C-alpha positions as CSV (number, residue, x, y, z in Angstrom):
1,M,-45.7,-10.9,-143.4
2,N,-44.8,-12.3,-140.5
3,S,-45.3,-10.1,-137.2
4,G,-43.7,-11.6,-134.1
5,H,-41.9,-10.3,-131.1
6,L,-38.5,-9.0,-131.5
7,S,-36.4,-10.0,-128.7
8,V,-33.2,-8.0,-127.9
9,Q,-30.6,-9.9,-125.7
10,T,-28.9,-7.4,-123.4
11,K,-25.6,-8.0,-121.8
12,K,-25.6,-7.8,-117.9
13,T,-23.1,-5.3,-116.6
14,P,-21.5,-6.0,-113.5
15,T,-22.1,-3.5,-110.6
16,N,-19.2,-1.2,-110.1
17,K,-18.8,-2.0,-106.2
18,V,-16.9,0.5,-104.3
19,G,-15.3,0.3,-100.8
20,A,-16.0,2.1,-97.7
21,I,-14.4,4.1,-95.0
22,R,-14.9,2.8,-91.5
23,P,-13.0,3.0,-88.1
24,L,-10.0,0.8,-87.4
25,E,-10.9,-2.3,-85.5
26,R,-8.5,-4.4,-83.5
27,A,-9.2,-7.4,-86.1
28,D,-7.5,-5.2,-88.8
29,L,-4.2,-5.1,-87.3
30,S,-2.6,-7.9,-89.1
31,Q,-3.9,-6.3,-92.4
32,I,-2.5,-3.2,-91.3
33,S,0.8,-4.4,-90.8
34,E,0.7,-6.1,-94.1
35,L,-0.2,-2.8,-95.7
36,Y,2.5,-1.1,-94.1
37,D,5.1,-3.9,-95.2
38,A,3.9,-3.3,-98.9
39,S,4.4,0.2,-98.5
40,Y,7.9,0.4,-96.7
41,G,9.1,-3.3,-96.9
42,M,9.9,-4.1,-93.4
43,S,9.7,-8.2,-93.7
44,N,13.3,-8.5,-93.2
45,S,13.9,-5.9,-90.7
46,G,13.0,-7.8,-87.6
47,A,10.3,-5.6,-86.7
48,F,7.3,-6.7,-88.9
49,E,6.1,-9.6,-86.6
50,K,6.2,-6.9,-83.7
51,L,4.1,-4.2,-85.7
52,A,0.7,-5.5,-84.7
53,D,1.4,-5.1,-81.1
54,Y,2.9,-1.8,-81.4
55,F,0.1,-0.6,-83.7
56,E,-2.4,-1.7,-81.0
57,K,-0.5,0.2,-78.3
58,V,-0.6,3.4,-80.2
59,F,-4.0,3.4,-82.1
60,F,-6.0,1.6,-79.2
61,D,-4.3,2.1,-75.8
62,N,-4.0,5.8,-76.0
63,P,-6.0,7.0,-72.7
64,W,-7.7,10.0,-74.7
65,L,-9.2,7.8,-77.4
66,E,-12.7,8.6,-78.2
67,D,-15.2,7.4,-80.7
68,G,-15.3,10.6,-82.5
69,L,-11.6,10.5,-83.1
70,R,-10.5,7.0,-84.3
71,S,-8.0,5.7,-86.9
72,L,-9.8,5.0,-90.4
73,V,-9.6,2.4,-93.0
74,Y,-10.6,2.1,-96.5
75,E,-12.1,-1.5,-97.0
76,E,-12.8,-3.1,-100.4
77,P,-15.9,-5.1,-101.1
78,N,-14.0,-8.4,-100.7
79,G,-12.9,-7.2,-97.1
80,Q,-9.3,-6.0,-98.1
81,I,-8.1,-3.1,-96.5
82,T,-6.2,-1.0,-99.2
83,A,-5.9,2.4,-97.2
84,F,-5.1,3.5,-93.8
85,A,-5.1,6.7,-91.8
86,G,-3.8,6.9,-88.3
87,V,-5.4,9.2,-85.7
88,D,-3.7,10.0,-82.6
89,V,-5.3,12.0,-80.0
90,R,-3.5,15.0,-77.9
91,R,-4.4,17.9,-75.9
92,M,-3.0,21.3,-76.2
93,V,-3.4,24.6,-74.3
94,L,-4.0,27.6,-76.4
95,H,-3.6,30.9,-74.5
96,G,-4.7,29.2,-71.5
97,R,-7.7,27.4,-73.1
98,K,-7.6,23.7,-73.3
99,I,-8.2,22.3,-77.1
100,K,-8.5,19.1,-78.7
101,V,-5.8,18.0,-81.2
102,V,-5.4,15.2,-83.6
103,A,-1.7,14.2,-84.1
104,G,-2.3,12.7,-87.5
105,G,-0.4,9.4,-87.7
106,P,0.7,7.6,-90.9
107,L,-1.4,7.5,-94.3
108,W,-0.6,4.3,-96.1
109,S,-2.3,3.0,-99.3
110,R,-1.6,0.7,-102.2
111,L,0.4,2.5,-104.8
112,D,-2.3,2.8,-107.6
113,E,-4.6,5.5,-108.6
114,K,-7.7,4.1,-107.1
115,Q,-6.0,3.7,-103.6
116,C,-4.4,6.9,-103.8
117,A,-7.8,8.4,-104.4
118,A,-8.9,6.2,-101.2
119,G,-6.1,7.9,-99.3
120,L,-7.2,11.3,-100.1
121,M,-10.7,10.5,-99.0
122,L,-9.4,9.2,-95.7
123,L,-7.3,12.2,-95.0
124,G,-10.3,14.4,-95.9
125,R,-12.4,12.5,-93.4
126,V,-9.8,12.8,-90.9
127,L,-10.0,16.8,-91.2
128,Q,-13.5,16.9,-90.9
129,G,-13.5,15.3,-87.3
130,P,-14.2,17.2,-84.1
131,Q,-10.9,18.0,-83.3
132,D,-9.8,21.8,-82.8
133,L,-6.5,21.3,-84.7
134,T,-4.7,18.6,-86.8
135,V,-1.1,18.3,-87.2
136,V,0.8,15.6,-89.0
137,G,4.2,14.7,-89.9
138,A,4.9,15.2,-93.5
139,N,6.3,13.0,-96.1
140,D,6.5,13.6,-100.1
141,R,3.4,11.6,-100.7
142,V,1.1,13.3,-98.1
143,L,2.3,16.9,-98.7
144,P,0.4,17.6,-102.1
145,L,-2.8,16.1,-100.6
146,W,-2.5,18.1,-97.5
147,K,-2.2,21.3,-99.3
148,F,-4.9,20.4,-101.7
149,L,-7.2,20.1,-98.7
150,G,-6.2,23.3,-97.3
151,G,-3.6,22.6,-94.8
152,H,-0.4,24.7,-94.1
153,D,3.1,23.5,-93.5
154,H,5.0,24.8,-90.4
155,W,8.3,25.9,-92.2
156,L,10.7,25.9,-89.2
157,S,9.7,22.4,-87.8
158,G,11.6,21.1,-91.0
159,C,14.8,22.6,-90.0
160,R,17.2,20.3,-88.1
161,W,20.4,20.8,-86.2
162,F,23.3,18.3,-85.8
163,R,26.0,18.3,-83.2
164,P,29.1,16.1,-83.1
165,I,29.7,14.5,-79.5
166,R,32.7,12.3,-80.5
167,P,34.0,13.7,-83.7
168,A,36.8,11.5,-84.2
169,K,34.6,8.3,-83.5
170,L,31.8,10.0,-85.8
171,L,34.3,10.2,-88.6
172,L,35.4,6.5,-88.1
173,S,31.8,5.2,-88.4
174,Q,31.1,7.3,-91.4
175,V,34.5,5.8,-93.2
176,C,33.5,2.1,-92.1
177,L,30.1,2.1,-93.5
178,P,30.3,-1.0,-95.6
179,R,30.0,-4.1,-93.6
180,W,33.4,-5.6,-95.0
181,T,35.1,-2.6,-93.1
182,A,34.1,-4.0,-89.7
183,P,37.5,-5.0,-88.8
184,F,38.9,-1.6,-89.5
185,W,36.2,-0.2,-87.3
186,W,37.1,-2.3,-84.3
187,A,41.0,-1.7,-84.8
188,G,40.3,2.1,-85.1
189,Q,38.1,2.4,-81.9
190,P,41.0,2.9,-79.3
191,V,42.7,5.4,-81.8
192,A,39.4,7.3,-82.2
193,L,38.5,7.4,-78.4
194,C,42.1,8.8,-77.9
195,M,41.7,11.5,-80.3
196,D,38.3,12.4,-78.9
197,S,39.8,12.6,-75.2
198,I,42.4,14.9,-76.7
199,L,40.4,17.1,-78.6
200,Q,38.2,17.6,-75.4
201,K,40.8,19.2,-73.6
202,I,41.8,21.7,-76.5
203,P,40.2,25.0,-75.9
204,I,39.8,26.3,-79.4
205,N,38.1,23.0,-80.5
206,P,34.7,24.0,-82.0
207,F,33.2,20.7,-80.8
208,R,34.6,20.8,-77.2
209,L,31.6,20.4,-74.8
210,A,31.1,22.7,-71.8
211,T,31.4,21.2,-68.4
212,S,28.0,20.5,-67.0
213,V,27.4,22.0,-63.8
214,V,23.9,20.5,-62.9
215,E,23.2,17.0,-61.4
216,E,21.2,14.3,-63.3
217,E,18.2,12.5,-62.4
218,P,15.5,10.4,-63.8
219,L,12.3,11.8,-65.6
220,N,9.6,12.7,-63.1
221,I,6.3,12.5,-64.7
222,H,4.5,14.4,-61.9
223,Q,7.1,17.3,-62.0
224,M,7.1,17.6,-65.8
225,I,3.3,18.1,-65.5
226,D,3.4,20.7,-62.8
227,H,6.4,22.7,-64.5
228,L,5.3,22.5,-68.0
229,P,3.0,25.7,-67.9
230,E,5.9,27.5,-66.2
231,F,8.6,26.6,-68.6
232,L,6.4,27.4,-71.7
233,E,4.7,30.3,-70.3
234,S,5.8,32.3,-73.6
235,S,4.4,29.8,-75.9
236,P,0.9,30.5,-77.3
237,L,0.3,26.7,-78.0
238,R,1.8,24.1,-75.8
239,P,0.9,20.3,-74.8
240,D,-1.2,19.2,-72.1
241,Y,-0.6,16.1,-70.0
242,D,-2.0,13.9,-67.4
243,P,0.1,11.1,-65.5
244,E,-1.5,8.3,-67.5
245,F,-1.3,9.8,-70.9
246,L,2.4,10.8,-70.4
247,R,3.3,7.6,-69.2
248,W,1.9,6.0,-72.4
249,L,3.5,8.6,-74.7
250,L,6.9,8.0,-73.3
251,D,6.2,4.2,-73.5
252,C,5.2,4.4,-77.1
253,S,8.4,6.6,-78.0
254,R,10.4,3.3,-77.6
255,G,9.3,1.8,-80.8
256,P,8.3,-1.7,-81.7
257,V,11.9,-3.0,-81.7
258,D,14.9,-2.4,-79.3
259,H,17.1,-0.3,-81.5
260,G,18.4,1.9,-78.9
261,E,17.0,3.4,-75.6
262,V,15.1,6.4,-74.3
263,I,16.8,8.5,-72.2
264,G,15.6,11.4,-70.3
265,S,16.7,13.6,-67.4
266,M,15.4,16.4,-65.0
267,V,17.7,19.1,-64.8
268,R,18.5,21.1,-61.8
269,D,20.9,24.0,-61.3
270,S,23.6,24.3,-58.6
271,N,21.1,25.3,-55.9
272,G,18.9,22.2,-56.7
273,K,16.2,24.3,-58.5
274,L,14.5,22.5,-61.7
275,I,15.4,24.2,-64.6
276,G,14.1,21.8,-67.3
277,W,14.4,18.4,-68.7
278,Y,15.1,16.7,-72.0
279,V,14.3,13.4,-73.8
280,Y,16.3,11.6,-76.5
281,Y,16.5,8.5,-78.3
282,L,20.0,6.9,-78.7
283,F,20.4,4.3,-81.1
284,K,22.9,1.5,-80.7
285,D,25.1,2.8,-83.5
286,G,25.9,5.9,-81.5
287,F,23.4,8.4,-83.2
288,G,20.9,10.2,-81.0
289,Q,17.4,11.8,-81.9
290,V,16.5,14.6,-79.4
291,V,12.5,14.5,-79.3
292,Q,12.1,17.0,-76.5
293,I,13.7,20.0,-74.6
294,V,11.6,21.8,-72.2
295,T,13.0,25.0,-70.1
296,K,12.7,28.6,-70.1
297,P,14.9,30.6,-72.8
298,E,17.4,31.6,-70.1
299,N,18.3,28.2,-69.1
300,V,18.5,26.5,-72.7
301,A,22.5,26.6,-72.7
302,K,22.4,24.8,-69.2
303,V,20.0,22.3,-70.1
304,M,21.6,21.6,-73.6
305,A,25.2,21.5,-71.9
306,H,23.7,18.5,-69.4
307,L,22.1,16.8,-72.6
308,F,25.3,16.7,-74.5
309,S,27.1,15.5,-71.3
310,S,24.7,12.7,-71.0
311,A,25.0,11.8,-74.7
312,R,28.8,11.7,-74.3
313,N,28.8,9.7,-71.1
314,R,26.7,7.0,-72.8
315,G,29.0,6.7,-75.8
316,A,26.8,8.7,-78.6
317,N,28.8,10.2,-81.6
318,A,26.4,12.8,-82.7
319,L,23.0,14.1,-81.7
320,F,20.2,15.3,-84.0
321,G,17.2,17.6,-83.2
322,R,14.5,20.0,-84.6
323,L,15.5,23.7,-84.7
324,D,12.8,25.5,-82.8
325,S,12.6,28.6,-81.0
326,I,13.7,27.3,-78.1
327,V,17.0,26.0,-78.9
328,A,17.7,28.2,-82.1
329,E,20.2,30.7,-80.4
330,V,22.2,28.2,-78.8
331,C,22.1,25.9,-82.0
332,S,23.5,28.8,-84.1
333,G,27.0,28.6,-82.3
334,R,30.1,26.9,-82.7
335,G,30.0,23.0,-83.3
336,F,26.6,22.9,-84.7
337,F,25.6,22.1,-88.3
338,H,22.2,22.6,-90.2
339,P,22.9,19.8,-92.9
340,Y,19.4,19.4,-94.4
341,K,15.8,20.4,-94.4
342,H,13.5,17.6,-93.0
343,P,9.9,17.5,-94.0
344,S,7.9,19.9,-92.0
345,L,4.8,19.5,-89.9
346,L,1.6,20.0,-91.4
347,V,-1.2,21.8,-89.7
348,H,-4.8,22.3,-90.5
349,S,-7.8,24.1,-88.5
350,S,-10.8,25.8,-89.3
351,S,-10.0,28.6,-86.8
352,K,-7.8,31.5,-87.9
353,E,-6.9,31.8,-84.2
354,M,-5.8,28.2,-83.8
355,L,-4.0,28.3,-87.2
356,S,-2.1,31.4,-86.5
357,A,-1.0,29.9,-83.0
358,A,0.1,26.6,-84.5
359,L,2.2,28.3,-87.2
360,S,3.7,30.6,-84.9
361,T,7.5,30.1,-84.4
362,N,6.8,30.3,-80.6
363,A,4.3,27.4,-80.7
364,F,5.9,24.3,-78.8
365,M,5.1,21.2,-80.9
366,S,7.9,18.8,-79.8
367,R,8.9,15.7,-81.8
368,L,7.7,13.6,-78.8
369,D,4.3,15.3,-78.9
370,N,3.9,14.7,-82.7
371,E,5.6,12.7,-85.2
372,W,8.4,10.7,-83.0
373,V,5.9,8.0,-82.2
374,H,4.6,7.2,-85.8
375,G,8.3,7.8,-87.2
376,M,9.4,4.8,-84.9
377,F,7.4,2.2,-87.1
378,R,10.3,2.3,-89.2
379,H,13.1,2.5,-86.8
380,S,15.3,4.5,-89.6
381,N,17.9,7.0,-88.3
382,Y,16.0,9.8,-90.3
383,G,18.4,9.5,-93.2
384,I,21.6,9.2,-91.5
385,P,23.8,6.3,-93.0
386,H,24.8,3.7,-90.4
387,Y,24.6,0.0,-89.5
388,P,24.3,-1.6,-86.2
389,R,27.7,-3.2,-85.2
């Protein structure tokens, strides 16, 4: 009987390497742009080549950026970035006390199970940061993850108002959507302008704009900062600005590509007293998105009348905005529509006091202070059909 060594050949199993979560670095910006393009397809929009510069401005040039509050990436062992969570630092005032807020930016990942899990890990890591409150703009992909991690949605922030400014021109723009109708668009412009002029003179016209009795002046950053506590004294939660941050925020609100212009105005009454201000983005196709209105409740109608007059003078066809407690009463009147429910803001905090204040209908969380800067990546008109002529 032969006794020998029994040799068993074992097969080497490859090590299952996993990726790692780390802070975003400037060298990652080109990969982040490619990841965004893979998610939303911007290669042909003219914005792709400018995305990296815009991402740098938003995620690195924020004056309040700090080490503990940075955007995060999920990096594979081969160095490829397959998921990204944007972090944008804000400061707010809660019942007179300053708090640190993360305006959560975009969450992008490759569309497979592994990278969706990576996105969930990134979002979980963001929520574990040193901030007091986290607020993000929702989309269908983030909402289930957010609720799974204990977040809440601010239901009122999902309501929108829509106000025709030039009804005839608005109707013409929607009838002439296909590009082959461009000749009809140009031919119909004088007729539409004439009809809008006539409609403006008919008292029973629901879209007739009230005559503004206040004077317009450019935004004044220092006056905005000084008067913000006064105008929002009834809000338990409001933004906190300093001159450097507010300049940065307004600059970022322009977006990566020139699809329109940011328009803002201080508003004064007939005695020259400052009663508020507004900021809106007017797209070249005539649709405007209102991103901030600040005033006292008793002056909302005057400030919004000034806003509509400004929009009309600049050729706007219609304005869209968020329905919040400040403008709700005015926006329930004639000439307004509430056509659709937009995704809500999502809020998260370990403090019940902060969570309650953030979910309050009186909390002031404008689009300028939250999702507008991040929404400008896509430069879409928020679901409104249009094309630049």
